gemmi code that builds the backbone of each chain (N, CA, C; Angstrom):
import gemmi

chains = {
    "A": [
        ("UNK", (0.849, -1.197, 0.000), (0.000, 0.000, 0.000), (0.879, 1.240, 0.000)),
        ("UNK", (0.357, 2.281, -0.596), (1.113, 3.521, -0.651), (0.788, 4.389, 0.557)),
        ("UNK", (1.804, 5.098, 1.032), (1.601, 5.948, 2.199), (2.557, 7.134, 2.139)),
        ("UNK", (2.068, 8.289, 2.568), (2.902, 9.491, 2.623), (2.828, 10.047, 4.037)),
        ("UNK", (3.984, 10.332, 4.620), (4.031, 10.850, 5.976), (4.695, 12.217, 6.007)),
        ("UNK", (3.968, 13.165, 6.538), (4.533, 14.496, 6.785), (4.509, 14.681, 8.302)),
        ("UNK", (5.645, 14.461, 8.917), (5.713, 14.409, 10.382), (5.493, 15.778, 11.023)),
        ("UNK", (5.785, 16.828, 10.294), (5.633, 18.172, 10.860), (4.199, 18.644, 10.644)),
        ("UNK", (3.448, 18.765, 11.723), (2.059, 19.200, 11.601), (2.001, 20.713, 11.359)),
        ("UNK", (2.789, 21.443, 12.143), (2.800, 22.902, 12.018), (4.224, 23.416, 12.160)),
        ("UNK", (4.546, 24.430, 11.352), (5.836, 25.108, 11.454), (5.560, 26.606, 11.433)),
        ("UNK", (6.250, 27.317, 12.310), (6.114, 28.772, 12.352), (7.502, 29.386, 12.342)),
        ("UNK", (7.764, 30.278, 11.410), (9.068, 30.944, 11.321), (8.856, 32.426, 11.077)),
        ("UNK", (9.923, 33.153, 11.245), (9.892, 34.585, 10.971), (10.288, 34.809, 9.520)),
        ("UNK", (9.672, 35.792, 8.930), (9.944, 36.131, 7.529), (11.458, 36.199, 7.270)),
        ("UNK", (11.836, 35.715, 6.088), (13.206, 35.679, 5.578), (13.997, 34.478, 6.069)),
        ("UNK", (13.452, 33.721, 7.002), (14.123, 32.480, 7.397), (13.914, 31.431, 6.321)),
        ("UNK", (14.846, 30.473, 6.245), (14.672, 29.318, 5.375), (13.899, 28.260, 6.153)),
        ("UNK", (13.082, 27.499, 5.439), (12.298, 26.458, 6.105), (12.229, 25.228, 5.211)),
        ("UNK", (12.337, 24.051, 5.819), (12.267, 22.786, 5.076), (11.098, 21.956, 5.559)),
        ("UNK", (10.286, 21.521, 4.617), (9.140, 20.657, 4.910), (9.515, 19.230, 4.522)),
        ("UNK", (9.325, 18.314, 5.463), (9.748, 16.934, 5.238), (8.618, 16.076, 4.676)),
        ("UNK", (8.991, 15.117, 3.857), (8.026, 14.174, 3.287), (8.720, 12.824, 3.136)),
        ("UNK", (8.119, 11.800, 3.711), (8.620, 10.438, 3.579), (7.496, 9.600, 2.978)),
        ("UNK", (7.836, 8.746, 2.042), (6.796, 7.976, 1.365), (7.102, 6.492, 1.390)),
        ("UNK", (6.051, 5.691, 1.186), (6.185, 4.236, 1.098), (5.429, 3.770, -0.136)),
        ("UNK", (6.055, 2.927, -0.905), (5.397, 2.314, -2.055), (6.143, 1.072, -2.470)),
        ("UNK", (5.433, 0.103, -3.023), (6.073, -1.107, -3.541), (6.369, -0.961, -5.030)),
        ("UNK", (5.828, 0.073, -5.633), (6.034, 0.281, -7.059), (7.466, 0.744, -7.326)),
        ("UNK", (7.988, 0.351, -8.463), (9.313, 0.835, -8.847), (9.196, 2.110, -9.666)),
        ("UNK", (8.020, 2.320, -10.223), (7.760, 3.540, -10.984), (6.618, 4.290, -10.318)),
        ("UNK", (6.878, 5.517, -9.958), (5.863, 6.299, -9.258), (6.186, 7.775, -9.443)),
        ("UNK", (5.228, 8.605, -9.020), (5.396, 10.047, -9.131), (5.192, 10.684, -7.759)),
        ("UNK", (5.923, 11.733, -7.500), (5.792, 12.496, -6.261), (5.429, 13.939, -6.585)),
        ("UNK", (4.632, 14.530, -5.713), (4.121, 15.875, -5.949), (4.185, 16.694, -4.657)),
        ("UNK", (4.208, 17.998, -4.839), (3.951, 18.930, -3.742), (2.847, 19.883, -4.200)),
        ("UNK", (1.889, 20.100, -3.279), (0.801, 21.043, -3.519), (0.749, 22.042, -2.365)),
        ("UNK", (0.286, 23.235, -2.679), (0.073, 24.283, -1.678), (-1.425, 24.544, -1.571)),
        ("UNK", (-1.931, 24.661, -0.351), (-3.354, 24.941, -0.150), (-3.503, 26.211, 0.681)),
        ("UNK", (-3.780, 27.324, 0.027), (-4.017, 28.567, 0.771), (-5.384, 28.505, 1.445)),
        ("UNK", (-5.727, 29.490, 2.268), (-7.023, 29.476, 2.976), (-8.229, 29.340, 2.047)),
        ("UNK", (-8.102, 29.734, 0.804), (-9.230, 29.623, -0.133), (-9.603, 28.168, -0.411)),
        ("UNK", (-8.693, 27.240, -0.149), (-9.014, 25.818, -0.273), (-8.523, 25.152, -1.538)),
        ("UNK", (-8.250, 25.910, -2.567), (-7.832, 25.330, -3.845), (-6.408, 24.798, -3.739)),
        ("UNK", (-6.180, 23.579, -4.187), (-4.831, 23.011, -4.188), (-4.054, 23.551, -5.384)),
        ("UNK", (-2.882, 24.089, -5.113), (-2.053, 24.662, -6.164), (-0.847, 23.749, -6.392)),
        ("UNK", (-0.682, 23.293, -7.610), (0.411, 22.394, -7.980), (1.737, 23.148, -7.906)),
        ("UNK", (2.758, 22.525, -7.284), (4.079, 23.134, -7.201), (5.100, 22.375, -8.029)),
        ("UNK", (5.137, 21.036, -7.882), (6.151, 20.269, -8.585), (5.714, 18.812, -8.717)),
        ("UNK", (6.197, 18.151, -9.759), (6.028, 16.719, -9.964), (7.399, 16.121, -10.263)),
        ("UNK", (7.665, 14.948, -9.698), (8.919, 14.229, -9.953), (8.576, 12.781, -10.219)),
        ("UNK", (9.202, 12.146, -11.221), (9.011, 10.715, -11.362), (10.181, 9.992, -10.706)),
        ("UNK", (9.985, 8.728, -10.440), (10.936, 7.971, -9.630), (12.289, 7.765, -10.301)),
        ("UNK", (12.361, 8.037, -11.586), (13.632, 7.869, -12.283), (14.459, 9.150, -12.311)),
        ("UNK", (13.888, 10.206, -11.813), (14.568, 11.495, -11.894), (14.895, 11.985, -10.491)),
        ("UNK", (16.112, 11.701, -10.039), (16.493, 12.082, -8.682), (17.220, 13.408, -8.618)),
        ("UNK", (17.237, 14.106, -9.716), (17.906, 15.417, -9.691), (17.135, 16.371, -8.803)),
        ("UNK", (17.868, 17.111, -8.000), (17.220, 18.145, -7.215), (16.792, 19.277, -8.137)),
        ("UNK", (15.784, 20.002, -7.714), (15.270, 21.074, -8.564), (15.130, 22.352, -7.769)),
        ("UNK", (15.445, 23.442, -8.429), (15.298, 24.755, -7.816), (14.437, 25.609, -8.728)),
        ("UNK", (13.441, 26.262, -8.113), (12.589, 27.176, -8.870), (12.418, 28.428, -8.041)),
        ("UNK", (13.189, 29.428, -8.335), (13.137, 30.658, -7.553), (13.553, 30.409, -6.120)),
        ("UNK", (12.669, 30.687, -5.177), (12.975, 30.480, -3.759), (12.673, 29.058, -3.300)),
        ("UNK", (12.093, 28.249, -4.202), (11.711, 26.884, -3.860), (12.766, 25.897, -4.349)),
        ("UNK", (13.018, 24.870, -3.545), (13.888, 23.790, -4.000), (13.393, 22.475, -3.419)),
        ("UNK", (13.679, 21.391, -4.144), (13.218, 20.078, -3.734), (14.383, 19.098, -3.750)),
        ("UNK", (14.434, 18.258, -2.736), (15.492, 17.269, -2.584), (14.855, 15.878, -2.563)),
        ("UNK", (15.045, 15.126, -3.652), (14.456, 13.799, -3.791), (15.547, 12.773, -3.552)),
        ("UNK", (15.363, 11.891, -2.551), (16.341, 10.841, -2.267), (15.624, 9.500, -2.178)),
        ("UNK", (15.807, 8.668, -3.188), (15.167, 7.357, -3.190), (15.708, 6.474, -2.073)),
        ("UNK", (16.975, 6.634, -1.723), (17.592, 5.775, -0.714), (16.908, 5.909, 0.645)),
        ("UNK", (16.364, 7.083, 0.917), (15.673, 7.314, 2.187), (14.176, 7.523, 1.990)),
        ("UNK", (13.699, 7.326, 0.747), (12.267, 7.517, 0.420), (11.778, 8.874, 0.912)),
        ("UNK", (12.529, 9.894, 0.583), (12.149, 11.234, 1.032), (12.105, 12.217, -0.134)),
        ("UNK", (11.247, 13.184, -0.001), (11.088, 14.217, -1.044), (10.809, 15.524, -0.312)),
        ("UNK", (11.870, 16.161, 0.158), (11.739, 17.341, 1.005), (11.701, 18.634, 0.205)),
        ("UNK", (11.056, 19.623, 0.781), (10.775, 20.892, 0.101), (11.321, 22.029, 0.954)),
        ("UNK", (12.154, 22.867, 0.370), (12.741, 23.990, 1.099), (12.321, 25.313, 0.480)),
        ("UNK", (11.910, 26.218, 1.338), (11.626, 27.595, 0.910), (12.733, 28.464, 1.475)),
        ("UNK", (13.408, 29.166, 0.596), (14.491, 30.056, 1.006), (13.952, 31.470, 1.144)),
        ("UNK", (14.428, 32.168, 2.166), (13.998, 33.562, 2.391), (12.476, 33.655, 2.367)),
        ("UNK", (11.842, 32.973, 3.298), (10.381, 32.858, 3.314), (9.707, 34.230, 3.370)),
        ("UNK", (8.485, 34.244, 2.829), (7.680, 35.465, 2.818), (6.318, 35.170, 3.414)),
        ("UNK", (5.643, 36.203, 3.879), (4.321, 36.019, 4.489), (3.358, 35.312, 3.531)),
        ("UNK", (3.490, 35.581, 2.236), (2.600, 34.965, 1.240), (2.817, 33.462, 1.106)),
        ("UNK", (3.903, 32.957, 1.684), (4.137, 31.508, 1.658), (3.297, 30.779, 2.699)),
        ("UNK", (2.652, 31.502, 3.575), (1.826, 30.877, 4.602), (0.692, 30.096, 3.950)),
        ("UNK", (0.598, 28.818, 4.279), (-0.404, 27.928, 3.684), (-0.210, 26.541, 4.282)),
        ("UNK", (-1.053, 25.616, 3.865), (-0.835, 24.211, 4.184), (-0.203, 23.554, 2.955)),
        ("UNK", (0.852, 22.833, 3.172), (1.574, 22.184, 2.080), (1.402, 20.667, 2.164)),
        ("UNK", (1.081, 20.075, 1.024), (0.865, 18.634, 0.968), (1.864, 17.985, 0.027)),
        ("UNK", (2.397, 16.870, 0.478), (3.186, 15.992, -0.358), (2.263, 14.862, -0.808)),
        ("UNK", (2.411, 14.390, -2.036), (1.524, 13.340, -2.544), (2.296, 12.376, -3.425)),
        ("UNK", (1.749, 11.167, -3.531), (2.368, 10.087, -4.285), (1.338, 9.498, -5.246)),
        ("UNK", (1.773, 9.138, -6.436), (0.863, 8.507, -7.386), (1.581, 7.335, -8.034)),
        ("UNK", (0.887, 6.203, -8.156), (1.467, 5.100, -8.921), (1.463, 5.491, -10.390)),
        ("UNK", (2.241, 4.788, -11.168), (2.430, 5.202, -12.558), (1.303, 4.752, -13.467)),
        ("UNK", (0.519, 3.736, -13.014), (-0.474, 3.161, -13.913), (-1.859, 3.244, -13.297)),
        ("UNK", (-2.865, 2.998, -14.137), (-4.226, 2.997, -13.631), (-4.741, 4.397, -13.395)),
        ("UNK", (-5.678, 4.516, -12.493), (-6.294, 5.814, -12.218), (-5.237, 6.796, -11.722)),
        ("UNK", (-5.469, 8.053, -12.058), (-4.534, 9.112, -11.685), (-4.773, 9.478, -10.224)),
        ("UNK", (-4.608, 8.508, -9.336), (-4.962, 8.690, -7.931), (-3.780, 9.255, -7.164)),
        ("UNK", (-4.026, 10.309, -6.420), (-3.000, 10.904, -5.570), (-3.233, 10.455, -4.130)),
        ("UNK", (-2.167, 9.985, -3.484), (-2.210, 9.660, -2.061), (-1.486, 10.799, -1.339)),
        ("UNK", (-2.214, 11.511, -0.516), (-1.669, 12.694, 0.144), (-1.191, 12.396, 1.559)),
        ("UNK", (-0.211, 13.169, 2.004), (0.144, 13.191, 3.411), (-0.863, 14.047, 4.165)),
        ("UNK", (-0.654, 14.189, 5.473), (-1.607, 14.943, 6.283), (-1.411, 16.445, 6.185)),
        ("UNK", (-0.322, 16.853, 5.574), (-0.089, 18.274, 5.381), (0.709, 18.911, 6.508)),
        ("UNK", (1.412, 19.977, 6.156), (2.150, 20.788, 7.115), (1.647, 22.220, 7.008)),
        ("UNK", (1.147, 22.740, 8.126), (0.682, 24.135, 8.126), (1.871, 25.040, 8.392)),
        ("UNK", (2.192, 25.853, 7.418), (3.342, 26.764, 7.521), (2.842, 28.180, 7.746)),
        ("UNK", (3.346, 28.791, 8.819), (2.999, 30.178, 9.118), (4.274, 31.008, 9.088)),
        ("UNK", (4.267, 32.039, 8.262), (5.408, 32.955, 8.171), (4.995, 34.255, 8.855)),
        ("UNK", (5.687, 34.578, 9.924), (5.358, 35.779, 10.690), (6.205, 36.961, 10.242)),
        ("UNK", (5.579, 38.138, 10.137), (6.331, 39.327, 9.688), (7.313, 39.790, 10.736)),
    ],
    "B": [
        ("UNK", (-6.216, 31.191, -10.932), (-7.418, 30.361, -11.145), (-7.109, 29.230, -12.125)),
        ("UNK", (-7.647, 28.061, -11.831), (-7.337, 26.873, -12.639), (-8.331, 26.627, -13.756)),
        ("UNK", (-9.462, 27.304, -13.735), (-10.497, 27.047, -14.727), (-11.421, 25.916, -14.333)),
        ("UNK", (-11.199, 25.320, -13.164), (-12.079, 24.273, -12.654), (-13.040, 24.929, -11.661)),
        ("UNK", (-14.327, 24.751, -11.880), (-15.300, 25.367, -10.991), (-16.138, 24.293, -10.310)),
        ("UNK", (-16.586, 24.605, -9.094), (-17.401, 23.678, -8.327), (-18.588, 24.425, -7.741)),
        ("UNK", (-19.703, 23.713, -7.661), (-20.877, 24.306, -7.034), (-21.638, 23.249, -6.251)),
        ("UNK", (-22.286, 23.665, -5.165), (-22.210, 24.988, -4.580), (-20.898, 25.173, -3.805)),
        ("UNK", (-20.697, 26.359, -3.264), (-19.499, 26.631, -2.472), (-19.622, 26.013, -1.092)),
        ("UNK", (-20.773, 26.198, -0.498), (-21.069, 25.655, 0.817), (-22.435, 24.990, 0.781)),
        ("UNK", (-22.598, 24.008, 1.668), (-23.849, 23.272, 1.714), (-24.033, 22.721, 3.120)),
        ("UNK", (-25.252, 22.849, 3.634), (-25.571, 22.254, 4.924), (-26.717, 21.272, 4.740)),
        ("UNK", (-26.510, 20.055, 5.210), (-27.525, 19.004, 5.101), (-27.683, 18.337, 6.465)),
        ("UNK", (-28.747, 17.557, 6.589), (-28.931, 16.789, 7.809), (-28.686, 15.305, 7.529)),
        ("UNK", (-28.401, 14.607, 8.583), (-28.092, 13.171, 8.490), (-29.220, 12.433, 7.772)),
        ("UNK", (-28.861, 11.549, 6.872), (-29.844, 10.760, 6.136), (-30.232, 11.363, 4.798)),
        ("UNK", (-29.961, 12.647, 4.597), (-30.322, 13.270, 3.325), (-29.336, 12.863, 2.223)),
        ("UNK", (-29.643, 13.308, 1.016), (-28.809, 13.050, -0.151), (-28.281, 14.383, -0.668)),
        ("UNK", (-27.105, 14.360, -1.296), (-26.528, 15.593, -1.804), (-25.867, 15.347, -3.158)),
        ("UNK", (-25.904, 16.358, -4.005), (-25.222, 16.308, -5.306), (-24.295, 17.498, -5.423)),
        ("UNK", (-23.042, 17.224, -5.688), (-22.033, 18.257, -5.882), (-21.613, 18.245, -7.348)),
        ("UNK", (-21.294, 19.426, -7.870), (-21.008, 19.549, -9.297), (-19.621, 20.124, -9.557)),
        ("UNK", (-19.040, 19.693, -10.669), (-17.702, 20.125, -11.045), (-17.651, 20.346, -12.551)),
        ("UNK", (-17.169, 21.499, -12.951), (-16.922, 21.778, -14.375), (-15.422, 21.767, -14.594)),
        ("UNK", (-14.985, 20.886, -15.466), (-13.550, 20.729, -15.675), (-13.002, 21.835, -16.554)),
        ("UNK", (-11.692, 21.940, -16.556), (-11.033, 22.910, -17.419), (-11.307, 22.515, -18.871)),
        ("UNK", (-11.426, 23.525, -19.723), (-11.759, 23.292, -21.126), (-10.821, 22.269, -21.766)),
        ("UNK", (-11.413, 21.251, -22.392), (-10.619, 20.234, -23.085), (-10.204, 19.065, -22.228)),
        ("UNK", (-10.392, 19.159, -20.920), (-9.992, 18.065, -20.028), (-11.065, 16.989, -19.994)),
        ("UNK", (-10.644, 15.723, -20.175), (-11.606, 14.629, -20.217), (-11.551, 13.733, -18.977)),
        ("UNK", (-10.770, 14.120, -17.987), (-10.604, 13.293, -16.787), (-10.921, 14.138, -15.551)),
        ("UNK", (-11.783, 13.596, -14.702), (-12.147, 14.297, -13.462), (-11.982, 13.338, -12.290)),
        ("UNK", (-11.341, 13.816, -11.248), (-11.177, 13.046, -10.014), (-11.842, 13.796, -8.870)),
        ("UNK", (-12.373, 13.038, -7.908), (-12.990, 13.628, -6.722), (-12.219, 13.203, -5.482)),
        ("UNK", (-12.074, 14.152, -4.560), (-11.381, 13.903, -3.305), (-12.214, 14.433, -2.143)),
        ("UNK", (-12.092, 13.768, -1.006), (-12.717, 14.222, 0.228), (-11.613, 14.662, 1.184)),
        ("UNK", (-11.742, 15.870, 1.720), (-10.735, 16.362, 2.656), (-11.406, 16.721, 3.979)),
        ("UNK", (-11.249, 15.860, 4.971), (-11.758, 16.157, 6.311), (-10.888, 17.238, 6.947)),
        ("UNK", (-11.441, 17.907, 7.920), (-10.743, 19.017, 8.569), (-9.409, 18.560, 9.157)),
        ("UNK", (-8.341, 19.248, 8.781), (-7.021, 18.927, 9.315), (-6.351, 17.718, 8.694)),
        ("UNK", (-6.937, 17.173, 7.635), (-6.382, 15.983, 6.985), (-6.018, 16.292, 5.535)),
        ("UNK", (-5.284, 15.371, 4.933), (-5.021, 15.476, 3.510), (-6.204, 14.933, 2.713)),
        ("UNK", (-6.336, 15.354, 1.463), (-7.430, 14.844, 0.625), (-7.318, 13.326, 0.427)),
        ("UNK", (-8.479, 12.691, 0.334), (-8.528, 11.248, 0.058), (-9.285, 11.022, -1.245)),
        ("UNK", (-8.727, 10.173, -2.075), (-9.288, 9.884, -3.398), (-10.593, 9.124, -3.266)),
        ("UNK", (-11.642, 9.656, -3.925), (-12.933, 8.970, -3.934), (-13.048, 8.125, -5.202)),
        ("UNK", (-12.999, 8.765, -6.349), (-12.986, 8.056, -7.637), (-12.581, 9.002, -8.754)),
        ("UNK", (-12.353, 8.391, -9.911), (-11.975, 9.159, -11.096), (-12.861, 8.749, -12.267)),
        ("UNK", (-13.218, 9.712, -13.091), (-13.956, 9.447, -14.320), (-13.119, 9.865, -15.513)),
        ("UNK", (-13.102, 8.986, -16.488), (-12.332, 9.235, -17.713), (-13.244, 8.939, -18.885)),
        ("UNK", (-13.521, 9.958, -19.675), (-14.405, 9.808, -20.843), (-15.698, 9.103, -20.457)),
        ("UNK", (-16.320, 9.580, -19.409), (-17.654, 9.184, -18.931), (-17.711, 7.822, -18.248)),
        ("UNK", (-16.556, 7.185, -18.039), (-16.550, 5.887, -17.364), (-15.741, 6.006, -16.061)),
        ("UNK", (-16.169, 5.282, -15.019), (-15.386, 5.273, -13.794), (-14.058, 4.575, -14.059)),
        ("UNK", (-12.977, 5.203, -13.641), (-11.635, 4.722, -13.963), (-10.820, 4.491, -12.699)),
        ("UNK", (-11.451, 4.017, -11.656), (-10.728, 3.781, -10.416), (-11.502, 4.369, -9.263)),
        ("UNK", (-11.427, 3.699, -8.114), (-12.195, 4.109, -6.959), (-11.364, 3.897, -5.704)),
        ("UNK", (-11.507, 4.816, -4.774), (-10.829, 4.680, -3.490), (-11.689, 3.898, -2.517)),
        ("UNK", (-11.333, 3.928, -1.265), (-11.998, 3.144, -0.236), (-13.218, 3.881, 0.311)),
        ("UNK", (-14.204, 4.062, -0.521), (-15.443, 4.735, -0.124), (-16.623, 3.813, -0.408)),
        ("UNK", (-17.664, 3.869, 0.447), (-18.800, 2.964, 0.265), (-19.611, 3.321, -0.976)),
        ("UNK", (-20.482, 2.408, -1.412), (-21.268, 2.613, -2.632), (-22.213, 3.799, -2.570)),
        ("UNK", (-22.515, 4.314, -1.376), (-23.405, 5.475, -1.317), (-22.742, 6.730, -1.886)),
        ("UNK", (-21.441, 6.634, -2.147), (-20.737, 7.683, -2.900), (-20.739, 7.228, -4.364)),
        ("UNK", (-21.407, 7.990, -5.207), (-21.464, 7.626, -6.616), (-21.214, 8.870, -7.459)),
        ("UNK", (-20.939, 8.642, -8.730), (-20.628, 9.783, -9.586), (-21.116, 9.601, -11.000)),
        ("UNK", (-20.985, 10.679, -11.744), (-21.333, 10.691, -13.152), (-20.385, 11.635, -13.861)),
        ("UNK", (-20.120, 11.331, -15.122), (-19.437, 12.307, -15.957), (-20.250, 12.454, -17.230)),
        ("UNK", (-20.456, 13.678, -17.641), (-21.319, 13.973, -18.775), (-20.495, 14.126, -20.057)),
        ("UNK", (-21.180, 14.116, -21.225), (-20.441, 14.230, -22.497), (-19.562, 15.473, -22.586)),
        ("UNK", (-19.915, 16.541, -21.873), (-19.046, 17.732, -21.896), (-17.941, 17.624, -20.839)),
        ("UNK", (-17.828, 16.469, -20.199), (-16.820, 16.118, -19.208), (-17.014, 16.767, -17.846)),
        ("UNK", (-18.088, 17.518, -17.653), (-18.398, 17.958, -16.301), (-18.813, 16.734, -15.491)),
        ("UNK", (-18.849, 16.883, -14.183), (-19.062, 15.698, -13.350), (-19.917, 16.026, -12.139)),
        ("UNK", (-20.553, 15.008, -11.611), (-21.318, 15.111, -10.375), (-20.832, 14.068, -9.383)),
        ("UNK", (-20.854, 14.442, -8.112), (-20.627, 13.505, -7.022), (-21.915, 13.451, -6.219)),
        ("UNK", (-22.465, 12.265, -6.049), (-23.684, 12.072, -5.274), (-23.359, 11.281, -4.012)),
        ("UNK", (-23.905, 11.745, -2.912), (-23.738, 11.018, -1.659), (-25.118, 10.788, -1.061)),
        ("UNK", (-25.460, 9.518, -0.865), (-26.747, 9.153, -0.263), (-26.593, 8.884, 1.224)),
        ("UNK", (-27.729, 8.951, 1.934), (-27.762, 8.596, 3.361), (-26.605, 9.252, 4.106)),
        ("UNK", (-26.582, 10.563, 4.058), (-25.465, 11.314, 4.649), (-25.253, 10.974, 6.116)),
        ("UNK", (-23.964, 10.897, 6.475), (-23.558, 10.662, 7.855), (-22.760, 11.873, 8.338)),
        ("UNK", (-22.672, 12.006, 9.658), (-21.952, 13.156, 10.218), (-20.508, 13.213, 9.710)),
        ("UNK", (-19.889, 12.040, 9.551), (-18.492, 11.979, 9.105), (-18.298, 12.386, 7.646)),
        ("UNK", (-19.393, 12.589, 6.936), (-19.273, 13.051, 5.544), (-18.983, 14.542, 5.479)),
        ("UNK", (-19.053, 15.217, 6.609), (-18.717, 16.643, 6.652), (-17.259, 16.814, 6.262)),
        ("UNK", (-17.031, 17.580, 5.204), (-15.672, 17.716, 4.666), (-15.680, 18.720, 3.532)),
        ("UNK", (-14.475, 19.015, 3.037), (-14.306, 19.784, 1.807), (-14.177, 18.773, 0.675)),
        ("UNK", (-14.994, 18.898, -0.338), (-14.949, 17.993, -1.481), (-14.304, 18.725, -2.654)),
        ("UNK", (-13.218, 18.156, -3.119), (-12.440, 18.767, -4.192), (-12.550, 17.941, -5.459)),
        ("UNK", (-12.656, 18.622, -6.574), (-12.526, 17.903, -7.829), (-11.303, 18.416, -8.570)),
        ("UNK", (-10.755, 17.569, -9.400), (-9.562, 17.918, -10.170), (-9.744, 17.421, -11.591)),
        ("UNK", (-9.338, 18.217, -12.558), (-9.443, 17.777, -13.950), (-8.067, 17.724, -14.593)),
        ("UNK", (-7.948, 16.869, -15.586), (-6.695, 16.770, -16.332), (-7.001, 16.283, -17.744)),
        ("UNK", (-6.037, 16.447, -18.604), (-6.151, 15.949, -19.965), (-5.586, 14.537, -19.978)),
        ("UNK", (-6.418, 13.566, -20.189), (-6.036, 12.162, -20.158), (-5.585, 11.777, -18.748)),
        ("UNK", (-5.180, 10.555, -18.558), (-4.780, 10.088, -17.236), (-3.272, 9.952, -17.122)),
        ("UNK", (-2.595, 10.488, -18.124), (-1.139, 10.441, -18.115), (-0.577, 11.193, -16.913)),
        ("UNK", (0.346, 10.598, -16.211), (0.894, 11.216, -14.995), (1.674, 12.488, -15.311)),
        ("UNK", (2.106, 12.648, -16.535), (2.810, 13.875, -16.899), (1.854, 15.045, -17.088)),
        ("UNK", (0.549, 14.739, -17.083), (-0.434, 15.812, -17.221), (-0.869, 16.271, -15.839)),
        ("UNK", (-0.744, 17.550, -15.614), (-1.080, 18.097, -14.313), (-2.565, 18.006, -14.034)),
        ("UNK", (-2.905, 17.755, -12.775), (-4.295, 17.808, -12.343), (-4.553, 19.210, -11.784)),
        ("UNK", (-5.610, 19.829, -12.248), (-5.980, 21.164, -11.794), (-7.169, 21.044, -10.846)),
        ("UNK", (-7.016, 21.599, -9.651), (-8.048, 21.472, -8.640), (-8.983, 22.679, -8.622)),
        ("UNK", (-10.238, 22.400, -8.316), (-11.210, 23.445, -8.092), (-11.150, 23.929, -6.649)),
        ("UNK", (-11.954, 24.948, -6.313), (-11.911, 25.533, -4.974), (-12.627, 24.697, -3.922)),
        ("UNK", (-13.373, 23.702, -4.351), (-14.021, 22.813, -3.397), (-15.426, 23.221, -3.008)),
        ("UNK", (-16.155, 22.250, -2.493), (-17.470, 22.454, -1.881), (-17.363, 22.004, -0.439)),
        ("UNK", (-17.706, 22.905, 0.469), (-17.649, 22.534, 1.882), (-19.021, 22.045, 2.313)),
        ("UNK", (-19.086, 20.781, 2.672), (-20.330, 20.138, 3.085), (-20.342, 19.969, 4.596)),
        ("UNK", (-21.415, 20.425, 5.208), (-21.609, 20.234, 6.644), (-22.855, 19.384, 6.845)),
        ("UNK", (-22.707, 18.293, 7.578), (-23.830, 17.400, 7.866), (-24.171, 17.523, 9.355)),
        ("UNK", (-25.404, 17.910, 9.617), (-25.830, 18.113, 11.024), (-26.684, 16.958, 11.521)),
    ],
}
model = gemmi.Model(1)
for chain_id, residues in chains.items():
    chain = gemmi.Chain(chain_id)
    for i, (resn, *xyz) in enumerate(residues, 1):
        res = gemmi.Residue()
        res.name, res.seqid = resn, gemmi.SeqId(i, " ")
        for name, pos in zip(("N", "CA", "C"), xyz):
            atom = gemmi.Atom()
            atom.name, atom.element = name, gemmi.Element(name[0])
            atom.pos, atom.b_iso = gemmi.Position(*pos), 0.0
            res.add_atom(atom)
        chain.add_residue(res)
    model.add_chain(chain)
structure = gemmi.Structure()
structure.add_model(model)
structure.setup_entities()
């Protein structure tokens, strides 16, 4: 069975600090996809990144970066120089490669950036 | 904005009633998925429709049912509502079921069962 664990329920930092959100996953599939979504108070899930299991390259997009390590089944997300607008709930998700496009989500991490 | 719309925004029902939630997918998208998100939890997959056929289902009882119409909009129906059905219901649309195609989420319908 697939499972995603986000051990950090809530994180609170002061603006401009760097923050890392942890994600650990479990799957028996050799081919799978990992995702990060942001959920602002409005409720809509906003797609941030997708990675397939064959691509372990880290990725940087502006202030966001992702560290994918298959050896530890982790897909961590770092925000550099955080801003108040980054405040939201962040979800890590896993999808098998075949069949329905089903996303298995973690419980989410509520990130609060204080001015 | 993702172009995915859901109606209604909020809904209050009583236990035992039936409810229908609606989702309009992004233009050209033929795949719609529904998720249930309880307060403080991550979304859970209910089912997916692809070209008007159910294409996979999560661990939800048969009283959760759905439809997809020829224009690819979709409905989620829940019969015999229970208190635990109170949640945010999200739909997501995508072009085909290819994992390289992003799923775009709507703003959700918040259902409260009293």
